[in-house]
N, C-alpha and C positions, 0 to 999 in steps of 0.2 A: 094897314094892309099887311098880311103875314107873308114874308118872303121865304120861299122854300128853296134851299140851295140844292141844285141837281148833284147827284152822286154818280158820275160815270163809272167809277170803280165797281159800285154795287150793281149797276146795270150790266156791266160786262160779266161779272160773276154770275148774276141771275140767268143771263142768256146761256152761259157756259154750262150751268147745271141743268137748265131746261132742255138743252140739246141732248143731254144724257138721261133725260127722264128722271132726274133726281129732284122730285118736287118737294121733298122734306129736307133738302140741304145735303151737305157732304155725307158720304157713307162711311167715313173713318178709315178708309184704306189708303195705302201710300199714294203719293201724288202721281207717280208714273202710271198708275192703273187707270187714270183718266184719259190716257192716250191723246194728249194735246196734238191737234193737227198743225201743219205748217202755217196755214192761214191764221189760226188762232194764236199761234206763237208770235207771228209778225204783228198782229193787232195789239196783243198784250204788251209787246215791246214798245210800240208807239205810245200806248196809253200811259205806261209807267214813265217814259221819258218826260211826258208833260206833267204828270202828277207829282213826281219826286222833286221837281224843281219849285213847286209851289210851297207856300207855307203850310205846314201840317195842320189839318183840321181834325180835332179829336173825334168828331163825329164820324169821320171817314177812316180813322186809324185801323179799324178791324179789317175793312175791305182792302185798304192799301197794303196791309200786312199780308192778306190772303193772296193778292195779286203778286206781290213781291216774292213770297215763298214759292208760288207756282212757277214764276218766271225763273228764279235761280235754279230750282231743281231741274226744270226743263232745259235751261241753257247748259247745265252740267251734262245732261243726258245727250244733248245734240252736239254741243260744240266745246266740250271740255278741252282746256288748253294745257293739260298735264301739270297745272300748278294748283296745289291744294290751297287756294286762297279765293278771296272775293274778286280778284282782278278780272277774271273772264266775264262775269256777269256785269261788273261795273263798267268795263270797256264797252260792251254793247249798249249799255244804258247811257254812256257818256257822263257818268257822275261818280263822285267818290264820297262814300258815306263814312260816318264815324263809327267806332266800335259800339257806342251806345245806340246809334240808329240801327245797326245790324241786329243788336239784341232785341230792341223794342219791336222792330218789324217782324222778326222771326217769332218772337213770343206771341204777338197778336195773331199773326198769320197761321201758325200751326194750331193755335187754339181754335181758330175758325174751322180749319180742316179736320179737327178732332184727331190730331196726330201728336205723338209724344216728342218732347225735347230730349235728345240723347245726352247722357252724361259720360264723360271720358275720365281720364286720369285726374285732370285738374278741375273738374266741375262741369258745368253745362257747356255743350259743344254746339254753338249756333250754326256754324258753317257745315260741320259734319252732319248735323241733323238734316239740313236741306239737301246735301249731296246724297245722303242715304235715301231720301224721298224720291230722288231722281232715277233710281234703279242703277243701270250700268251705263257708263259713258261710251256712246257709240264710236267716237274717234278711236278709242283704245280697243273696243271689241272687234272692229273691222281691220285693225292693224295687225299684221303678222308679227311685228316686233314685240308686241305685248302678248301676254299669255291667255287672254280671255277666250278667244276662239279656240285656241289649242286645248284649254281646259274643258270646254264644252265637248270637243271631239273625243277627248280622252274619257270624259264622263259617259258619252254614248258607247264608246268601245268597251268600257268595263262595267256597264250598267248591270250586267248579269251578276255582279258581286253583291248586289242588293237583294237578289232573289231569296225567297223563303225568309224574308225579314232579317237577314243576317246583319245588314247595315242600313242606315238611312242614306239617301242620295247625297245629302249635305255632308255627312261624315265621309262618304267616298270622295267628294270633291276636295276635301282637305288634303288628300294625297296629291292633288294636281295643282295646288296653289303656289308652288315654288316659283313658277314663271310669271306670276302677277307682280306688279309694282307693290312694294312693301305696304303702302297705305291701304291697299285693297285686300290684304290677307286677314280677313275678319269673318265673323259669323254671318253678318248681313250679306257679304258677297257670296259666301258659300251657299247661302239659302237661295239667292237670286240665280246663281248658276245651276243649282239643283232644280229650281223651278223650271228653267229652260229645258234641262235634260229630261226631267219627268214628263213635261208637257209634250216634248218631241216623241218620246217613246210611247206615250199614251196615244198620240195621234196616229202613229204608224201601226199601232196595234188595232185601232178601231176603224181605220179607213183604208181602202185599197189604193195606196199611193205608189205601189211598186212600179207601175207602167205609166204613171202620169208625167208628161213633159214638164208641167208647171204645177207641182203639188200644192203650192200656196194658193193659186187661183182656184184649183179644185176644191180646196177647203173653204174658200170664200163662198162658193156656191152651196156646199153641203152643210156647213156649220158657221153661219155668220157670227162674228164676234169671237172667233177662236183665237185671235191675236191679242185680246184684251189683257191677258195675264203675262205677256212678254215684256220684260223691263227694258226694252230698247225701242226707239222710234221707228215703227214699221211703215211710215209713209215715205221713208227714204227708199228710192228704187234699188240701191245696192244692198239695203237691208233685206229686201224681199229675195234678192239673189242669194245672199248668205243663208237666209232661212231655208230656201229650197235646197241648198247644198247640205245643210244640217239634216233636213227631212230625208233626203236620199241616203245620207250616211246612216241615219237611225234605222231606216228601212232595211238597208243592207245588213247591218249588225244584227238586227232582230232576226232576219232570215237565216244568217249564219249560225246564230245561237240556237234557233229552233231546230235546225238540222243536226247540230252538235248534240242537243239534248235527246233527240230521237235515237242517236247512235250510242249514247253514253250508257255504260253498264257499270254496276257497282263493283268496286275493288279492281277497276282497271285504271289506266293512266294515259296521259297525253304528254308528248315530249316536244320541246321548243328549242330551236337553235339560237344561241346568243354568242356575241363576240364578233370580232373582225378577223376574217380568215387571213393567215393560216391559224390564228389563235381562235379556239372555239370551245364552247361549253354547252351543257344541256341543262335546262330547267324542266322539271317534271311536275305536271299537275296530277295529283292523286284524286280519283273520284270515289267518294264514299256515299253510301245510301243515307237517307235521313234517319233511318233506324235499321237495326239488324239484330237477329237473335243468334247467339253462339251457343253451341252444345258444349257446356263446361260442367265438370263435376262440381256440383253446388256444395258438396260437403267440404270442399277444400277452401271455400271462400271465407275470409274473415269479415268482409264488409261488402256492401253492394256499390261502394264508391271505388271506381277503378281509374288508374292512371293510363294515359295513352302515350305511346312513343312510336316514332318512325325510324326504321333502321335501313341502312344500305349494307347488305350482307350482315355481318355481325357488328357493324359500327353504327352508333347512334347518330342519326341525322338531325332529328328535331323532336322536342317534346310537344305533345298535344294537350288540349284542355282536359281536365278530369271529367269523367262521365259517370252518371248514376244509372246503374242497371236495375232492371225489374225482374225478379225471379218468376219464371214460368215453367210449365211442364216440359217444355222443349229445351230449356237452358236459361240463359240470362239475356234479356232484351235491352239493348243499349241505343240511346238517341245521340246522334252526333251533332255537336254545335255547328261545325263547319263542314259541309259536304264536299268542299274542295280545298285541298292543301297543296301549296306550292313548295317544292324543295329544290335546293341547288345540288346538282349531282357532282360526285367526286370520283366514284368508281363505277363507271357506266356498265361494266359487265357483271356487276353484282345486282341481284334483285332487291327491290324495296319491299319492306314488310311493315305492317302495322302490328304492334304488340299491345295486348292488354295486361296490365300489371296489378296485382292485388298485394298490398303491403310488401312491395319490393320484388315479388315473385312473378315471373312471366307465366300467365295462365292460358294465353291463346296467341297464336301466330296467324296472321292473314297476309298472304303475299298478293301483290298487285300484278295481275297478269300483264306480261309484256314489258315489265319495268327493267329487266336485264337486257342490255343491248350488246350483243357480241360483235362489236364494231371492228375487231381485228380479223374476223372471219366472214362477216356478211356486210352487204352494202347498206347504207342508210339513205332512204329516199325522203326528201322534204318537198312540201308544196307550200306556196305562199298563201296564208289564210289570215285574215284580220290583221294585216300588216306584220305578221310573224311567219318565219319559216317553221312549219309544223311537220314533225315526223309522220309520214304516211305509212311506211312499212320498212321491214328489214328482209323482205322477200319479194317475189313477183307481185306486181300491183298495177293498177291503173289509176291515173289522177285526172281530175276534171279540167284543170287548166292546161294551157299549152306550154307551160314552163315548169320544170322540176329541177331541184338541186340535189346532187348525189355526192356521197362520200364513198369511194370505192377502195377497198383494201388492196394491198399488193397481190399480184399473181393472177388477176382476172383478165380474161380476153374480152375486149369490148367490140361489139358490132352495132353500128347505128344505121337506121333505115333512111335517115336524112343527112343533114349537114353534120360534120364532125362536132362532137360536143365541145363547148367552150371550157377550157381548163381555167379554173379560178386560182387554185393554190395547191401546194403539197404540204401537209402538216408534219409535225415532229414524228409521228408514227408511220410516216410514208403513205398516209392515206391521200388519195387524189380526189380533189373537189372539182366537180364539173357541173355545168348547167346544160340541160337538154331541151330542145324544142320539138324533137321527134322521138319515135319509139327507139328503145335501146335494149340490146341483149347482152347479158354478162354471163361468162362461163369460167368455171374453175373446177377441173376434174369432173366429178359427177354432178356438181351444183350448177344449176341453170336458172337464171333470173331473167324475166321479161318485164320491162318497165314501159307502160303505154301511157301516152299523154293525150289530152283533148278527148277524154272519154266522158260520155254524158253523166254516168253515175260512178263515182269513185267507190272502190270496195274497202270501206273502213271496217266492216265486220269481219273479224278473223276467227278461225277455229281456236278452241282452247283445250288445255289439258287439265283435268281435275282429278283430285285424289286426296289421300290422307297424308299430311306433312309429318315428317319426323322432326321433333322439336329438339334438335341438337345444333350447337355451333359446328359448322362443317364447311368443307370445301368439296364440291360446290355448295352454295348456301341453300339451294332448294333440293331437298331429298324427300322422295315419296316412300311411304311404306306400302309396298305392292306397286304394280305398274299402273300409271295414271290412265284415265279414260280420255278418249278423244271426243269432244263435243263440237258439233257444227252449229253455227248460228242459223236462225230462221232465214229462209230465202238465200242460202248460200248457193253460189252458181254450180258447185260440183256436188254430185251425190256421193255417198260413201263408197259405192262400187267403183267410182272413178279414181279413188285416192289410194295411194300406197304409202306406208309408214316405213321409215328407215332408221336404224340404230347404228351409229358409227359406220355408215356406208352400207350396211347389210339390211335386207328386207326383214321386217319384224313379223314373226309368227306368234301372235298373242296366245294361241292354243298350246303351244309347246315351248314357250319361253321360260327358262329358269336361270337367266343370267342376271347378275346384280353388279352395280358399280356405277361409274360415271358414263352418262349417255349424252351423245350429240344427236339429237332427234331431228329428223327432217320429214316433212309431209310434202309429197309431190303428186301431181296428177299423172295420168298415164303417158302424156307427151313429155314428161320429164321436168316440167316447170316447178320450181320450188315455191311452195305456198306458205310454209311455216317452218321456222327453225327454233329450237330451244335446247338449252344445256341444263341438265339436272342429274341428280343421283337417284338410284333405286335400291332399296333394301327389302328383305322379305317382310311381308305384312305383319308377322308375329314378332319381329325383332324388338328386343328391349335389353337394357343394361342395368346392372346393379353394381355399386361400388362400395367397398367397405375398407375403412382405414386399418393400418397395422396395429396390432395390440401386443405389447411386450416384444417377444422374439418373432411373432407371427407377422409376415409381410402383408401389405395391402392387397386386396383381391378385387378382380373384375370378373363378374359373373354375367356372361352373355346368354340370352335365351332366344329361341326361334331363329337360330342361325343356319339351319339345314347344313349344307356343305360349304358355307361361306368361309373364305380364307380371311383370318384375322392376323394383324401384325401390329405390334406396339412400336411406335417410332419415338425414341427419346434418347438423348445422349447421357442422361443421368439415371436411367432405369435399367435394371436387369430383369428379364422376364422368364419365369418358369411356368410351363403349361401343364395343368393336370386335366383330368377327364372333363370337369365341368367349369374350370376357372383358369384365369390367368393371374399368377402371383407376381406382384410388382415390388421389387426390392430397389429402394433408392440408394444410389452410390454418392458419397460425399456427405458434407455436414448437414445441408438442408435439402429437403425434398423439393421437387419442382412444383410450380403452381399448376401447370397443365401438362398434358401429354397428348400425343396423337395416336388414335387407333385407326388403322387402315382396314377397310372391309370391302371385299369384292369377290366376284365369281365369274370368270370368263370375260370380264370387262375391267378397264382400269379402276383401281380401288378408290373408294370414297375416303376422305380423311375426316374423322370425327375429332373435334377438339374438346377433350374432356378435362374436368378439374381433377387434380390428383387428390385422392381421399385422405386429407390431412385432418385428423380428429380435432373437433372444436371449431373455432371461428378464425377466419383468415381474411385480412383486408387486402384487396388487390387494387392497384392504380389503373389509370386509363389504358395502360399498355399491357395489363395482365400480370404485372410483376408484384411480388409481395411488398407491401408498404408498411413502414413503421411510423408514419405521420400520426399524430394524436390531435391534430387541429386542422379543420377544413372550413372554408367559407361556403355559403350556399351556392355560389357560382361554380365552385370546384367539385360539387357533388357529381356532376355529369361525368360518367366514365368510371367512377369508383364503385366497387362491388365488394360484398362480403360473402364468402363461401362458408356454408355451414355443413359439416359432415358428422354423422352420428357414428359413435363407436360401438353401439349396441345392436345386436341382431334384430331386436324388436323395434328399433327406432328410438328416437329421443325427442324431447320437447325443449326448444331453446326459448329463452325469455329475453326480449329486447325492450329496453326502457328508454324513452325520451323524456327528459325532465327540463323544464324551463328554469334556468338559473337567473333569478331577478331579485329585486328587493322585496317584492310582494310574497307573503307567506299565506298558506302553504304553496310550494312550487307546483304548478300544474304538471302532471305526469301522464304519459301515455305508455301503455304496456302492450306488447304484441307477444302472443304465444305462437311459435313457429314449429310445426311438426316436421321432422326430418326422418325419412325412412331409409330405404336401401340406396337411394341416389342423392348425392350432395345437392343442396339447395343454394342457388345463387340469388342474392338480394341486390337489386340495383338501388343505390342510395338516392339517386335523383328522384325516384318515384315517391319519396317521402317529403319532397321539397315543399309542396303546398301545405302539408301538415305542419312542417316546421315554420313556414312563413306565417301561418295562422297563429301558432303558439307565440311567436315573437311579436306579432302584431297586437296581441292581447294586452301588452303593457307598453307604456310610452317610455321605453328605455332602449335607446339605440345600441347600448352595449350589453344587453341581455343576450344569453346564448343558450344553446341546447346541449345538454350533457347526454350523450348516447352511450348506453352500456349493454353488453351481451353476456349472458351467463346461463349455465345449466345448474349443476349442483355447486359450481364454483365460478368465479369471475373469469371471463374469457377475453373481453376487449372493451376498451373505453375510448371515446372520441368526443371532442368538443367541436360543435358546429356553430359558427358565428355568421352574422350578416356580412361583416367586413374583415379583411385580412390586414388592415393597417389603419392608422389614425394620424391626424394632423398634430404635429408637435411644434409649438411656436418657439421661435428664437427671437425674442423681442416682438415689437408690434408689426414689423414689416418683413419678416422672413420666417420660413417654416420648412420642415422636412416631414416625410411620411415615415412613421415609426411602426414597428411591429406591435400588435395589440398586447402581447404578453410582456415583452421586455424593452419596448421603445427603441430597439435597434433600428438604424436607418435602413430603408429598403430601396432597392433599385428597380428599374423597369416601370417607373411610375409616369403616367401621363395625367397632368392636372389641368383642369379648366375652371373658369369662374363665370358664374351667371349673375347678372345684376337682377336682384330679386324683384325690383319694382318694374321691370320690363322684360318679361319672358320672350318677347318677340325678338329682342336684340340678340345679335350673334354673340355667343359666349367668347370670353378671352381664353386663348390657349397660353398657359403659363409656361415660361421657358425655364428648364432645369439648369441649375448652375453646373458648370463643368470645371474640371481640373485636368489640364493637358488633354482636352477634347473628350474626356470621359465624364459621364454624368455622375454627379455626387449625391443625387437624391434630395438636394435642397432647392428651395425656390425663394425668389424675392417677390414681394408684392409690388406690382408696377404702379407708377404714379396715378394712372387712371383710376385705380381702385381706391386710392387714398383720399380722393375728393368726394366721390359719390359713394352710395352704399344703401343698405348692406348687400354683401355678395355671398353667394354660396360657392365654396370651393369643393369640387367633386371630381371623381375619376373619369377621364375621357372614356368613350365607348370602347376604345382599343387598348386601354391600360391593362397591363398584366396584373397590377395590384388593385383590388377593389377596396379602396380605403373609405372610411366613414366620412360622408360629406360634412363640412364644417362651415359655420357661419363666420364671416369676416365683417365686423361692425366698425364703421368709422366713428370718430368721436362725436360727429354731429347727431348720430342716431340716438344718443342717450340724452339729448337736450330737448329736441322738438316734439315732446310727447303731448303738448296741449293743442297742437295744430288741428284745424278742422279737417275732417277726412270725408271725401266723397266717393272714393273708389278703393278697390282691392289693391290696385297698383300703388296708391298712396299709402295704404295700410301696410303693405309689405315693405315700403320704404321706411316707415316710422316704427315698425315692429322692433322691440327689444325684449329679450326673455326676462329681464329684471325690471326695467323702467316702464315698459309699455307692452305688457304681455297679452292684452285683450283686444288690441286694436283690429287684428284680423278677424277675430270672432264676431266683433260688432258688425263688420261689413258682411260676413257670411249670413248673419241674422237678417240684415236688410235685404240680401239677395233672395231669401226664401219666398218673398212675396212680390218681387220686382223682375218681370220678364226682361226688361231693357237695361238692367243694371250692368255696368261695364265689367263687373267682376266675373260675369260669365265668359267674357272674352279672355280675361286673364287665365281662367282655368282651362279654356279651350286651347290657348297657346301653350300652357304648361303641359297639357296632355299630348299635344302634337310634337312639341320640340324636345321634351325631356322624358320620352316614354321609356328610355333605357334605365332610368334611375328608380329606385324603390319609391313608392308613393309616400312612405313614412319619412322621406328626406325633406319633405316640404310641409311647413306649418300650415299652409292653406289647405292641403288635402286632409291633414289631421283635424283641422278646425271644422271642415265640411263633414267629416265622419262623425263628429260629436254633435252635430245639429241635425236632428232627424227631419225637420221640415225642409231645410235647405237640401239635404241629401236626397230626399224623395223627389224634390223638384229638379235637382241636377240630372236625375235619370232621364227626365223629359227634355230639359232645356239644353243639355249638352249632347242629346241624342246618343247616349251611351249604349254600346252594344253588349251582348251577353258576355263576351270575353272580358270586357273591361269591368263589368259588374263582378265577375269572378275575381279579378285582380283586387278590387276594393274589398271583397269578402276575405281574400287570403292575406293581403298585405296590411290591411287596417283592421282585421278581425271584426268585420261587420256581420251581424246576424240580421239578415233582411227581415225576418219575421218579427223582430222587435219594433219595427216601424208600424205604428197603428194604422189600420186601413183608412180611418177618417183623414189622415194626413195624405195618403195616396189619392183620396178623392179630391182634397184641396189642391194638390199638385196637378192632377189631371185637368180639373176645371180651369185653373189659372193658365195652364199651357194651351188648352183647347181654345179658350176665349182670346188669348193673346195671339196665337198663331193664325187665327182667322182674320185678324186685323192687319196682318203683314202684307195682304194683297197677293199672296202666293197662289198659283193655280190650284183649283179645287182638287185636282188629281194628286198634287204634292201633299196637300193638307190631309187628304184621305190616306195616302200612303204612310204619312208620318203617324197618324193615329193608329193605323194597323200595325206599324212597326213597333210602336211603344207598347201596344197590347201584347205583341209577341214577346218582347223583352220582359214585361211584367209577369207573363205566364211562367217565365223561368225563375223568377225571384219571389213572387207572391203566390204561396200555395193556394190552390183551388181557384185561380183566376177565372177559369171557365165556368165556375158555379156562381159567379157574382152577378150575372145578368147585366143590367145597366146601372148597377149600384155605383160603379166607379165614376160614371159620367153624370149621374144625377144625385147620388147620395141617398136615393130612395130605397129604404130597407125592404119594402114590400116585394121587390124584384128578386130578393135572395132566396135560394133554395134552403128550405128548413126541414130536415129529417130528424126525428128523435134519435139522439145518439145512443140511447140505451137499446134500441132495436138493431142498430147497425154495427156499432163498435165491437160488441162481443163476437160477432161472426167474423169480422176482419181480424180480430185478435187471434182467433183459432186458426185462421189461414196463416197468420204470421208465425205462430208456433209450429204449424205443420211444415212450412217451407224452410224453417231454420232448426228443425228438430235435431239435426246432426251437429249443429254449431254449439260448442261448449264455451264460447268466448263472448257472450252477450255483455255489452258494456253496462256497468252498474253505477257509474258516477251519478250522484244526485238522486239515486233511487229512493232512499228513505225520505229525503227532503221533499221530493215530488209527491210521494205517496201521502205524506202528512198534509201537504198543501191541498191536494185534491180532496182529501177527506173533509176539509173545512168548508168546501164550496157547496153551494146550493145545486147539487147535481143528483141525479137519480142513483139509488143504491147499486144498480147494475154497472154504472160508469165508475163509481167509487171502488167497486170490487172487481174492476176489469182485470187487473193482473192477478193471476192465480198462484204465482210463485215469486219469491223475492227477487230472483235474478232477472225477471222481466219488468220490474217496476219502472226503471229508468226509461226503457224503450217505450213501454205502454203509456206512461203518464206524461211524457214530455210534450207530445203534440197537443194534449189537452191544455196543459199550462201555457204553452206558447200561443194557443188560440185565444186565451184570455188576454195575453199581451197584445196580440195583433188586433183584437177587437177593442183595445183601449180600456179593458176592464181589470188589468193587472200590470205590474211593472216587473221587468226581469229581475230587479233587485229585491223583489219580495222573497226570493229564496235566500237562505242564510249562507252566503258564500261571497268571496271577494270577486270584483268585476272580472279580473283576468281568469280566475278559475271558472266562472260562469260561462264566459265566452268559449273557453276551451271545451268544457264539458258538454255544452249544448251542441256544439259542432260535432263532437265525437259521437254522441248518442244519436243525433238525428241522421248521421251518415250510415248508421247500421243497416237500415233498409229504408232509404229516403223515398224512393218512388213507390215501393210496394206498401209502405205503412205510414211513414211520417207525413208525407204530402197529403194523401187522401184523408187521413184522420184529422190532421190540422185543418184542412179545407172544410170538412164536414162541421167541425166544432166552430170555426170562425163564422161560417154562414148561419149556423144555428144561433149563436150568441147574438149576432147583429140583428137577426130577424126576430128574436124573442123580445119580451118586454125588458125594460131597463132593470127590473129587480132581479133578473136571472143572474 
């Protein structure tokens, strides 16, 4: 008689899957997605208590492992004891298992559930794999002392930062993980938290939860199963309470952001109060459109690639990402990568402007309306919105809430309709800070402000003043050419007839006004309430200036035009001025002429001060303070603030030639030449606007000590300047001591802050190295601490606040040169074993493995590096350099690390990556691996869809013609590609290119002959081969065709006869000439055509 042994483990699992209608077995998603009930958890515990004490039956091993894995992951989720060990699960089971048993049970169990075993730094991580399967530990999520709940709330609060696909939600959550226990700061936790936030925001978007007392119960009725994707046990009563709180919070934030978007206007701003009174500061959010067209003289453009900068008055606040313009009949159309930019304010009464720069020259100013806060003269009214005090107005206003916070300057008479305002503080400028619960009236001479609280609709829409800006550095910073127009927003509560305009206290008569100078403008209604105040300057509409340097005995001249009866006055201690009928003659007194002087201009109003460069013939380098500089060496970080003034000595103007040459071991040295036409007005070049060009040139070679030699000349040399990555380098004094020496003469430098990072553990806090002192004064020298001498290797680098940006240096312990034969499972271990001489390829080997492994721990290593060391150049790390050399891994990294457009630009600039060199089939491979892997993570469908949408958005910015690929990326099916005969389209586009750039005499010609010969050898139609009609357009015309062959996998970039560094440099330069208008569409057309055509093409 055959005896069949009953298998209670198999029976339990079968019933468990049957209850979930999983008739074909496990679905391969994380174990938390099965949403084990409390009753199931208790019965599983009792079953395992019995079975684990019995002698193991190999027939039952698979189901025993499956039950064990499910229990451990669920015990972690429900009852985690804050100990990263088996102790919690084993305590409930009343048993202690050996490491071998842990491994066998986990291996068999995860195989049954179709789930991967995670690998960490030292190999397979059995415990970590099961904890990851459990989702988030409920005891920590509900605890206020841990950061999980706080991170979710912050994710909800800042969810709008992911709009327009700017960032993924998981990338956003990385900003809020500092409050989590260290062991949870990883990619899996980020994804789980992002899943919660995405799911919450999706639910409040799709269902009317605003007025529901119990949103969770309402969702139970409307969409059963809505809780399945949450990685926390929702059968807990307090879990439902927390979820309801999150849903209400999400609903509130969605409503607030919706209202904010309805009121937002392009090139306006919002101000937020920070600090603890009486110390206070303002952060300003600048609102930009997704794209805008600017009326710019296209004949002055050298390239359609423009640098973006934000200024406060005449002082640089922040650099923006480079933008690529598209030439149109109306001007140049620009797409902004980030439609919201946050800046820390320093001079509140100065306006903030965005400036577009072309090859160092400012070609357009755009002021942000309302960015200048005249806090010394007008009140500041704040309302609490989204947990921040937001500035509502600097004039009469109404606020929706019953509480407002005000800063009131000296000299105002205060009348309150209710209780006396609560005084909070008095600041250093004698501003009085109060909080009010009832309406308040403020008076000072003719100015009258009425602040009303608890009003149903707050009046966020303000009138604006629009006009033509004068592009001078001036005081005040905003100067209009001609009087600006008053524009009222739609549905403004006051008609134009009810409004009165005042200039410096007097009623403005626009019909008869011919006054010019500094204006304090006020808009009031007929009852005297102040509705708007602005401070600006006005000059005649036809006003312009020309400046000519002195020649021989002739003094410098200033020729003003369109000045009518304007009073002009030169203010300078070192200039004598003689006035003739049409000019002011400037005679400098003393040995050297000044760098700048002030021209005061006004008529019946206080004069405007224009800060003008003194016309010094030739080229002059100015430092960040506007003083002449004799430095001949700068670092990339020091470029901000340095400018070169070019002045022509010829009446007909003059062309200056600026060259940037990469000085490196590779020959020939890549060079970039700019031709700058200078007419009757000196041209100011901002050196920082060349930063990304210089980074790209330096990134083209793997030499940290390569540098840029910048020179300026006309018919004779004028200026030479060396620009380096670093201003210092580590000089060793034996094995355990060093100092930071100058790059040119090794002289010891002071003002150094040095830190050290353990390369095998980027999560670990860096060591702050202590500078040696002599009589309490820093010597510039450092000792290697004992900690660094046992572990390794370490990267010694400049701290974020270090005055000296020295070259990061590797400190390798003696052990690192010995253990090169060890087996390596992770990038962490590879970084530990890396040695430039004895083990140079160990990192590359792990990068290769990562290209096809979604769960490789190396992705966590790179994520930590990206998050913790973002202030260091990417080229400082061998891991980033190795990634940039492996196209398969790099393309997958864009997906796996959820890299945004800005970081893609960093990779392009700092590692000299040409994204078009990655063949499209590799993008297909990366997309399909990411898509299949992310669907197995058990994340909510909405998060998966958002991720796919976001990756498509980023690829659109780096893969030309993404929109024309159809579903090729997801399927690899070439039949979905758009295929247009290039011989019918390209000649038409080429003629458009010639027409739009007909005035440009500086077409880049690098690689022109090489590209022309290469195209001539291909199987292309005669019309395409003869596309370029003149030699100087060869490079621009043929580059997108060649690069299309590379992107389609039918050519290699090295097919052109040039060194790798020169190729990277030349391709970037030529493609930037008109990237959006020519290179991108021509490249996209050819890629799609080549992939859709037969293989023999």
